[in-house]
C-alpha positions as CSV (number, residue, x, y, z in Angstrom):
1,M,0.0,0.0,0.0
2,L,2.9,2.4,0.7
3,G,4.2,1.9,-2.9
4,G,0.8,3.1,-4.3
5,V,0.9,6.2,-2.1
6,C,4.4,7.1,-3.3
7,L,3.4,6.5,-6.9
8,A,0.4,8.8,-6.6
9,A,2.5,11.5,-4.8
10,G,5.2,11.3,-7.5
11,T,2.8,11.6,-10.4
12,P,2.6,15.2,-11.7
13,A,-0.8,16.7,-11.9
14,M,-2.0,16.5,-15.5
15,A,-4.0,19.5,-16.9
16,G,-7.1,18.6,-18.7
17,D,-7.7,19.4,-22.4
18,H,-9.9,22.3,-21.4
19,C,-9.2,25.4,-19.2
20,D,-12.8,25.0,-17.7
21,R,-13.3,28.6,-17.0
22,P,-16.7,30.3,-17.5
23,M,-16.6,32.7,-20.4
24,R,-18.1,35.5,-18.3
25,D,-14.8,35.5,-16.2
26,W,-12.4,35.6,-19.2
27,R,-10.0,38.5,-19.6
28,P,-10.6,40.5,-22.8
29,R,-8.5,39.8,-25.9
30,Q,-6.8,43.2,-25.6
31,A,-5.3,42.0,-22.2
32,V,-4.2,38.7,-23.9
33,E,-2.5,40.6,-26.7
34,E,-0.8,42.9,-24.2
35,R,0.4,39.9,-22.1
36,A,1.8,38.3,-25.3
37,R,3.7,41.5,-26.1
38,E,5.1,41.5,-22.6
39,L,6.4,38.0,-23.4
40,G,8.1,39.4,-26.5
41,V,5.6,38.0,-29.1
42,E,4.3,39.9,-32.1
43,V,0.7,38.6,-32.2
44,N,-0.7,37.5,-35.5
45,R,-3.9,35.8,-34.3
46,I,-5.8,35.0,-31.1
47,R,-8.3,32.2,-31.0
48,T,-10.1,30.1,-28.4
49,D,-9.4,26.4,-28.3
50,D,-10.6,23.9,-25.7
51,G,-11.6,26.7,-23.4
52,C,-8.2,28.4,-23.5
53,Y,-6.8,31.3,-25.4
54,R,-4.4,30.3,-28.2
55,I,-2.0,33.0,-29.5
56,Y,-0.1,32.6,-32.8
57,G,2.8,35.0,-33.5
58,R,6.5,35.5,-33.9
59,T,9.3,36.0,-31.5
60,A,11.9,38.8,-31.8
61,D,14.2,36.4,-33.6
62,G,11.5,35.5,-36.2
63,R,10.5,32.1,-35.0
64,S,6.9,31.2,-35.1
65,V,5.3,30.6,-31.7
66,E,2.0,29.2,-30.4
67,I,1.1,29.9,-26.8
68,E,-1.8,28.4,-24.9
69,M,-2.9,30.8,-22.1
70,D,-5.4,30.5,-19.3
71,P,-8.3,32.9,-20.1
72,L,-8.7,34.0,-16.5
73,T,-5.1,34.4,-15.1
74,L,-3.3,34.8,-18.5
75,N,-0.7,32.3,-17.2
76,V,1.1,30.5,-20.0
77,L,0.0,26.8,-20.1
78,E,2.0,25.6,-23.1
79,T,4.4,27.1,-25.6
80,E,5.4,25.6,-29.0
81,F,8.0,27.1,-31.2
82,G,8.3,26.7,-35.0
83,D,11.3,24.9,-36.4
84,R,13.0,28.0,-38.0
85,A,12.7,31.6,-38.6
86,R,10.6,32.9,-41.5
87,R,12.8,32.7,-44.6
88,R,10.4,33.4,-47.5
89,D,11.8,35.9,-50.0
90,H,8.6,37.9,-50.3
91,D,8.8,38.8,-46.6
92,R,12.3,40.2,-47.0
93,P,13.2,43.7,-48.0
94,E,13.8,44.2,-51.7
95,P,17.6,44.2,-51.7
96,Y,17.7,40.9,-49.9
97,R,15.4,39.0,-52.2
98,T,16.9,36.2,-54.3
99,A,16.6,36.6,-58.1
100,P,14.4,34.3,-60.2
101,P,16.2,31.5,-62.0
102,G,18.3,32.7,-64.9
103,R,18.6,36.3,-63.7
104,P,21.5,37.8,-61.6
105,A,20.8,38.6,-58.0
106,A,20.7,42.2,-56.8
107,P,24.0,43.3,-55.2
108,A,24.1,43.1,-51.4
109,I,23.9,46.4,-49.5
110,R,26.5,46.9,-46.9
């Protein structure tokens, strides 16, 4: 019996799939966006998922990030980072774009 007690005590509490907070108590989206900015995230989109706020954005170094946040306390419950920084040519300033095949690239600006 002692082994069962130790196992239960050593098992971390698992959060459910839902935040289980009544919507009337939720903090407004503006507060969520402000909290994300405090964390250094440029917010692209805020959604609700399984009773939690889910924030999609980019970090200062350009990596994509997805944050799950408690809608009442705005505590971060989970964070997932993208594999790499955004590297698409159409998102880069004109002098840094690569040339189409068969055409020379623009000279680099120093």
